C-alpha positions as CSV (number, residue, x, y, z in Angstrom):
1,M,213.0,105.7,-54.4
2,E,216.4,105.5,-53.1
3,Y,219.7,104.1,-54.3
4,L,221.6,101.9,-51.9
5,K,224.1,101.3,-54.7
6,K,224.4,103.5,-57.9
7,A,226.1,102.9,-61.2
8,K,228.8,105.3,-62.5
9,P,227.7,107.5,-65.3
10,V,228.6,106.5,-68.9
11,D,231.6,107.8,-70.8
12,R,230.2,109.8,-73.9
13,Q,233.5,110.5,-75.2
14,K,234.4,106.9,-75.4
15,Q,231.4,106.1,-77.3
16,Q,232.2,108.8,-79.9
17,N,235.6,107.5,-80.3
18,L,234.1,103.9,-80.7
19,E,231.8,105.1,-83.6
20,A,234.8,106.7,-85.5
21,E,237.1,103.7,-85.0
22,V,234.4,101.2,-86.1
23,H,233.5,103.4,-89.1
24,A,237.4,103.4,-90.1
25,I,237.3,99.5,-89.8
26,I,234.3,99.0,-92.0
27,R,235.6,101.4,-94.7
28,D,239.0,99.5,-94.6
29,V,237.2,96.1,-95.2
30,S,235.1,97.5,-97.9
31,A,238.2,98.7,-99.7
32,R,240.8,95.7,-99.0
33,G,238.7,92.8,-98.2
34,D,240.3,89.7,-97.1
35,R,243.8,91.6,-96.6
36,A,242.1,93.8,-94.0
37,L,240.3,90.7,-92.2
38,I,243.5,88.8,-91.8
39,E,245.4,91.9,-90.6
40,Y,242.6,92.5,-88.1
41,N,242.3,89.0,-86.8
42,T,246.2,89.0,-86.2
43,Q,245.9,92.3,-84.5
44,F,243.0,91.7,-82.2
45,D,243.0,87.8,-81.7
46,G,246.4,86.5,-82.5
47,N,244.8,84.5,-85.3
48,T,247.3,84.4,-88.3
49,R,245.3,82.0,-90.6
50,T,244.9,83.2,-94.2
51,S,242.1,80.7,-95.1
52,L,239.3,82.1,-92.8
53,R,236.8,79.3,-93.4
54,I,236.9,76.4,-91.1
55,S,237.6,73.0,-92.9
56,P,235.5,69.7,-92.6
57,E,238.7,68.2,-91.3
58,E,238.9,70.8,-88.5
59,I,235.3,69.9,-87.5
60,R,236.0,66.1,-87.4
61,R,239.2,66.7,-85.1
62,A,237.0,69.0,-82.9
63,Y,234.8,65.9,-82.0
64,D,238.1,64.1,-80.9
65,L,238.9,67.1,-78.8
66,T,235.5,67.2,-77.2
67,S,234.4,65.0,-74.2
68,P,231.5,62.5,-75.2
69,A,229.6,63.8,-72.1
70,L,229.6,67.4,-73.5
71,I,228.8,66.2,-77.0
72,E,225.5,64.3,-75.5
73,D,224.6,67.4,-73.4
74,L,225.0,69.6,-76.6
75,K,222.8,67.2,-78.3
76,T,220.1,67.2,-75.5
77,T,220.1,71.0,-75.4
78,A,219.8,71.1,-79.2
79,Q,216.7,69.0,-79.3
80,R,214.9,71.2,-76.7
81,L,215.8,74.2,-78.8
82,E,214.5,72.7,-81.8
83,D,211.3,71.3,-80.2
84,F,210.5,75.1,-78.8
85,A,211.4,76.5,-82.2
86,L,209.1,74.2,-84.0
87,K,206.4,75.3,-81.5
88,Q,206.9,78.9,-82.4
89,K,207.0,78.1,-85.9
90,A,203.5,76.6,-85.8
91,S,202.3,79.9,-84.3
92,L,203.5,81.9,-87.3
93,H,201.5,81.0,-90.3
94,G,200.2,82.3,-93.5
95,F,196.8,82.4,-95.1
96,S,195.2,83.3,-98.5
97,D,191.8,84.2,-100.1
98,Y,190.5,86.2,-97.2
99,E,187.7,88.3,-98.9
100,I,187.7,91.6,-97.4
101,S,184.8,92.5,-99.7
102,P,183.3,90.8,-102.8
103,G,186.1,90.0,-105.3
104,I,189.0,91.2,-103.3
105,F,191.2,88.3,-101.8
106,L,193.9,89.0,-99.5
107,G,196.6,86.8,-97.9
108,Q,200.0,86.6,-96.5
109,K,202.9,84.5,-96.7
110,I,205.8,83.6,-94.2
111,I,209.1,83.8,-96.2
112,P,212.4,83.2,-94.7
113,V,215.4,85.6,-95.3
114,D,217.6,83.9,-98.0
115,S,221.1,84.1,-96.1
116,C,222.2,85.1,-92.8
117,C,225.4,85.3,-90.6
118,C,225.1,84.1,-87.0
119,Y,227.9,85.7,-84.9
120,V,229.2,83.7,-82.0
121,P,231.3,85.6,-79.5
122,G,233.8,83.7,-77.3
123,G,237.6,84.3,-77.8
124,G,238.3,83.8,-74.1
125,Y,235.8,81.1,-73.5
126,P,233.7,78.7,-75.8
127,L,230.1,80.0,-76.1
128,Y,228.7,76.8,-77.7
129,S,225.2,77.5,-76.4
130,T,224.9,80.6,-78.4
131,A,226.1,78.6,-81.6
132,L,223.2,76.2,-80.8
133,M,220.6,79.0,-80.0
134,M,221.3,81.0,-83.2
135,G,221.9,77.9,-85.6
136,I,219.0,75.8,-84.7
137,T,216.6,78.7,-84.8
138,A,217.8,79.9,-88.3
139,R,217.6,76.3,-89.6
140,T,214.3,75.7,-88.3
141,A,213.1,79.0,-90.0
142,D,214.3,77.3,-93.2
143,V,216.9,80.0,-94.0
144,R,218.5,78.6,-97.1
145,R,222.2,79.6,-96.5
146,I,223.4,80.1,-92.8
147,A,226.9,81.1,-92.2
148,M,228.6,81.3,-88.7
149,C,231.6,83.4,-87.6
150,T,233.4,83.2,-84.2
151,P,236.9,84.1,-82.8
152,A,239.7,81.8,-82.8
153,V,240.9,81.0,-79.3
154,N,242.9,84.0,-78.2
155,G,246.6,83.6,-79.5
156,T,245.7,80.7,-81.8
157,D,244.4,80.0,-85.4
158,S,241.9,77.5,-84.1
159,V,238.3,77.9,-83.0
160,H,237.5,76.0,-79.7
161,P,236.5,72.5,-80.7
162,S,233.4,72.5,-78.5
163,T,232.1,75.5,-80.3
164,L,232.6,73.7,-83.7
165,V,230.9,70.6,-82.2
166,A,227.8,72.7,-81.4
167,M,227.8,74.4,-84.7
168,D,227.9,71.0,-86.6
169,I,225.2,69.7,-84.2
170,A,223.2,72.7,-85.1
171,G,223.5,71.7,-88.8
172,I,225.9,74.6,-89.8
173,R,228.3,73.8,-92.7
174,E,229.8,77.4,-93.5
175,I,232.0,78.5,-90.5
176,Y,234.5,81.2,-90.3
177,A,237.4,82.0,-87.9
178,L,236.5,85.7,-87.8
179,S,235.2,88.1,-85.2
180,G,234.9,91.7,-84.3
181,A,233.6,94.8,-86.2
182,H,235.6,93.6,-89.3
183,A,233.7,90.3,-89.3
184,V,230.4,92.4,-89.5
185,A,231.9,94.4,-92.2
186,A,232.9,91.3,-94.1
187,F,229.3,89.9,-94.1
188,A,227.6,93.1,-95.0
189,C,230.0,94.1,-97.9
190,G,231.4,90.7,-99.1
191,T,234.9,89.9,-99.6
192,E,237.1,87.4,-101.9
193,Q,236.5,84.7,-99.3
194,I,233.0,85.6,-97.9
195,E,229.9,86.1,-99.8
196,P,227.7,88.9,-98.3
197,V,224.5,88.0,-96.6
198,D,221.0,89.3,-96.1
199,M,221.0,89.5,-92.2
200,I,223.5,89.5,-89.4
201,V,222.3,88.1,-85.8
202,G,223.8,87.5,-82.5
203,P,225.4,89.1,-79.7
204,G,228.9,90.7,-79.4
205,N,231.1,93.2,-77.8
206,Q,230.6,97.1,-78.2
207,Y,232.6,96.8,-81.4
208,V,230.3,94.3,-82.8
209,T,227.3,96.2,-81.8
210,E,228.5,99.5,-83.2
211,A,229.4,97.7,-86.5
212,K,225.7,96.2,-86.9
213,R,224.3,99.7,-86.1
214,Q,226.4,101.2,-88.8
215,C,225.8,98.5,-91.3
216,Y,222.1,98.1,-90.9
217,G,220.2,99.1,-94.1
218,R,222.9,97.3,-96.3
219,I,221.9,94.3,-94.3
220,G,219.2,93.5,-91.7
221,I,219.9,92.9,-88.2
222,D,218.2,91.3,-85.1
223,F,218.7,94.1,-82.7
224,L,221.6,96.0,-81.1
225,A,222.8,93.7,-78.4
226,G,224.8,95.4,-75.9
227,P,226.1,94.2,-72.4
228,S,224.0,91.5,-70.6
229,E,221.5,92.8,-68.3
230,I,219.6,91.4,-65.2
231,L,216.9,93.0,-63.3
232,V,215.6,91.4,-60.0
233,I,212.5,92.6,-58.4
234,A,212.4,91.2,-54.6
235,D,210.5,91.6,-51.4
236,R,211.6,90.7,-47.9
237,E,210.8,87.1,-48.3
238,A,213.3,86.7,-51.0
239,D,216.7,84.7,-50.7
240,P,219.6,87.3,-50.8
241,A,222.1,84.5,-51.4
242,C,220.3,83.4,-54.6
243,I,219.8,86.9,-55.8
244,A,223.5,87.9,-55.4
245,A,224.5,84.7,-57.4
246,D,222.0,85.7,-60.2
247,L,223.4,89.2,-60.4
248,L,227.0,88.0,-60.4
249,S,226.0,85.3,-63.2
250,E,225.3,88.2,-65.5
251,S,228.2,90.4,-64.2
252,E,230.8,87.8,-65.2
253,H,229.9,88.1,-68.8
254,D,231.4,91.5,-69.3
255,S,232.9,94.5,-67.5
256,Q,230.0,96.5,-68.7
257,A,227.1,94.0,-67.8
258,I,224.3,95.6,-65.8
259,A,223.1,93.8,-62.7
260,R,220.2,95.5,-60.9
261,L,218.0,94.7,-58.0
262,I,215.0,96.6,-57.0
263,T,213.6,95.7,-53.7
264,T,210.8,97.0,-51.3
265,D,212.8,96.0,-48.2
266,K,216.1,97.9,-47.3
267,T,217.5,95.0,-45.1
268,L,217.2,92.8,-48.0
269,G,218.9,95.1,-50.3
270,L,221.9,95.7,-48.1
271,E,222.2,91.9,-47.3
272,V,222.4,91.4,-51.1
273,I,225.2,93.8,-51.5
274,R,226.9,91.8,-48.6
275,Q,226.2,88.5,-50.4
276,V,227.8,90.0,-53.4
277,E,230.9,90.9,-51.8
278,K,231.1,87.6,-50.0
279,Q,230.6,85.6,-53.4
280,L,232.9,87.6,-55.5
281,P,236.2,86.2,-54.2
282,E,234.8,82.5,-55.0
283,L,234.5,83.3,-58.7
284,E,237.3,82.5,-61.1
285,T,235.9,85.6,-63.0
286,E,236.3,87.9,-60.1
287,D,238.1,90.4,-62.2
288,I,235.4,90.8,-64.7
289,A,232.6,90.4,-62.2
290,S,233.9,92.9,-59.8
291,A,234.7,95.5,-62.4
292,S,231.0,95.1,-63.7
293,W,229.4,95.3,-60.3
294,N,231.5,98.2,-59.1
295,T,230.9,100.3,-62.3
296,C,227.3,99.2,-63.4
297,G,225.7,97.4,-60.5
298,E,222.6,99.0,-58.9
299,V,220.5,98.3,-55.7
300,I,217.4,100.5,-55.7
301,L,214.9,100.8,-52.8
302,A,211.3,101.2,-54.3
303,D,208.5,102.6,-52.4
304,S,206.1,99.9,-53.5
305,L,205.8,96.9,-55.9
306,D,203.7,99.3,-58.2
307,D,206.7,101.7,-58.1
308,A,209.2,98.8,-58.9
309,C,207.1,97.8,-62.0
310,R,207.2,101.3,-63.2
311,L,210.9,101.4,-62.7
312,A,211.4,98.0,-64.5
313,N,209.5,99.1,-67.5
314,A,211.6,102.2,-67.8
315,F,214.8,100.2,-67.7
316,A,213.3,97.6,-70.3
317,P,215.9,94.8,-69.0
318,E,217.0,91.7,-71.0
319,H,216.2,89.3,-68.2
320,L,213.6,90.4,-65.8
321,V,213.3,88.1,-62.6
322,L,210.5,88.4,-60.2
323,Q,211.2,87.0,-56.5
324,F,208.3,88.5,-54.6
325,A,205.1,87.0,-53.0
326,G,202.2,86.9,-55.7
327,A,204.6,87.7,-58.5
328,E,202.2,86.1,-61.0
329,A,199.4,88.6,-60.3
330,Y,201.9,91.4,-61.4
331,T,203.0,89.9,-64.6
332,D,200.6,92.0,-66.8
333,K,202.1,95.1,-65.4
334,F,205.3,94.4,-67.0
335,K,205.5,95.5,-70.7
336,N,209.1,95.8,-71.4
337,Y,211.5,92.8,-71.2
338,G,213.5,90.3,-73.1
339,S,212.5,87.2,-71.0
340,L,210.6,86.9,-67.8
341,F,211.6,84.6,-65.1
342,M,209.0,84.1,-62.1
343,G,210.1,82.7,-58.6
344,K,213.3,81.5,-56.9
345,Y,213.7,78.4,-59.0
346,S,213.4,80.1,-62.6
347,A,217.0,81.0,-62.7
348,V,218.3,82.8,-65.8
349,V,221.1,80.2,-66.0
350,Y,218.6,77.4,-66.8
351,S,217.4,79.6,-69.8
352,D,220.9,80.3,-70.9
353,Y,221.6,76.6,-71.6
354,V,218.9,73.9,-71.1
355,N,215.1,75.3,-71.1
356,G,214.8,75.5,-75.1
357,I,214.2,79.2,-75.2
358,N,216.6,81.3,-77.1
359,H,219.1,83.2,-74.9
360,T,219.7,85.8,-77.4
361,L,217.5,88.8,-76.0
362,P,217.4,92.6,-76.4
363,T,219.5,94.8,-74.2
364,G,220.1,98.5,-73.9
365,K,216.3,99.2,-73.6
366,A,215.6,97.7,-77.0
367,A,213.0,95.6,-75.3
368,R,210.7,98.6,-75.7
369,Y,210.3,97.6,-79.2
370,S,211.9,94.2,-79.9
371,G,211.7,90.6,-78.4
372,G,214.5,88.1,-78.6
373,V,215.7,85.9,-81.6
374,W,213.1,83.5,-82.6
375,I,211.7,82.0,-85.9
376,G,210.2,85.3,-86.7
377,T,213.5,87.0,-86.6
378,F,214.4,85.1,-89.7
379,S,211.0,85.3,-91.4
380,R,209.2,88.0,-93.4
381,V,205.4,88.5,-93.3
382,C,204.7,89.2,-97.0
383,T,201.2,90.2,-98.1
384,T,199.2,89.0,-101.5
385,Q,196.2,90.5,-103.0
386,R,194.0,89.3,-105.9
387,L,191.1,91.3,-107.4
388,T,188.3,90.2,-109.7
389,K,187.3,92.5,-112.7
390,E,184.0,93.4,-111.0
391,A,185.9,94.2,-107.9
392,A,188.3,96.3,-109.6
393,H,185.5,98.4,-111.1
394,Q,183.8,98.7,-107.7
395,V,187.1,100.3,-106.0
396,A,188.4,102.3,-108.9
397,A,186.4,105.4,-108.2
398,L,187.3,105.4,-104.6
399,A,191.0,104.8,-105.0
400,S,191.0,107.3,-107.9
401,H,189.4,109.9,-105.6
402,L,191.6,109.3,-102.6
403,A,194.8,109.6,-104.9
404,E,193.5,112.9,-106.4
405,G,193.2,114.3,-102.9
406,E,196.9,113.4,-102.1
407,G,198.2,115.1,-105.3
408,F,199.0,112.0,-107.3
409,P,197.3,112.1,-110.7
410,G,199.3,109.3,-111.9
411,H,197.8,107.0,-109.2
412,A,194.4,108.3,-109.9
413,N,194.8,107.4,-113.5
414,A,196.2,103.8,-112.9
415,A,192.8,103.0,-111.0
416,A,190.5,104.9,-113.4
417,I,192.1,103.4,-116.6
418,R,190.8,100.0,-115.6
419,L,187.0,101.3,-115.8
420,K,187.8,102.0,-119.5
421,S,189.0,98.6,-120.2
């Protein structure tokens, strides 16, 4: 393995400072409630509104400010998302009366969480796609109360109209102009204006991610979604211009976004680097994309495709793109990824917007133990059991004996007492 371009090391001190700062924000929101939220909104976003919840009138006005063509595009995307979510829902089902032995009936129920907050980032640009992805999935999962929070446009008191339209198309009626670590704290702890929820889902910046980490346990979360990631594996036959475009499409998300290429061909790797440098000045987001690429971008020369597979599983990327001959024969070798893209024409951008798959995916190696947001994210698999009198008598002695072996006489008695009755 050889690095043709290597990322700079992470600043551990900055992470420690972040943890302390977020901890202070959470404590402040817990103590002062809405007063703290209003102050943080003003400080971080220039949002001075005192009523945090978006009104029906604001949503109606948002439709007037959004182009009819975009509204129709959002509706088309929403339908595809719902279709796929319903397909997922059909794969997750309960059952009852599985008789594991005579008289012992077991089952399971799929129960949605009662309430959740979907966090939608986007103070600089509207991220209406995330609003659709989160809202439609939660609604299709039958979550009773779905709240959404998102920042106001920088320096204003208003959420971007296209984001509000997307939230409305997704069927969300409880929306707040609120973001950052203080938003996570508000939905975890509750304030005068905001009722707490059972779960918070959705991507955000490093402050949001750290707040989710610190609030986990008081509320559930989907996963700790850090900066966007893409890992492309390519051979000499791949198109360097397409690969460079894919890498930059992730780099423009955030200055800490991670774009990696693993290739078995040095010439291709060097050409991709050249293509990135060529395409960067053409992007309006050049400042962010170049900061990300210069700090976090990597190009790695692997000894073989098997070596590339091993490295990919170790990185556990959010998006894994295969652009090498015979890629389908290798898919079983990949175990850790958020979503898999096979071939030149399976671009991540299509999944980001129009394919119907949720684009909220695990980052920071969370793909080793978690998948992306889906119907199951908002669902609990709860087991049921029912025993007849005869079955209880048959297993009482066994249960009592096992309990005594672990030093729990109360457990043993709870089993044995049923023999007496």
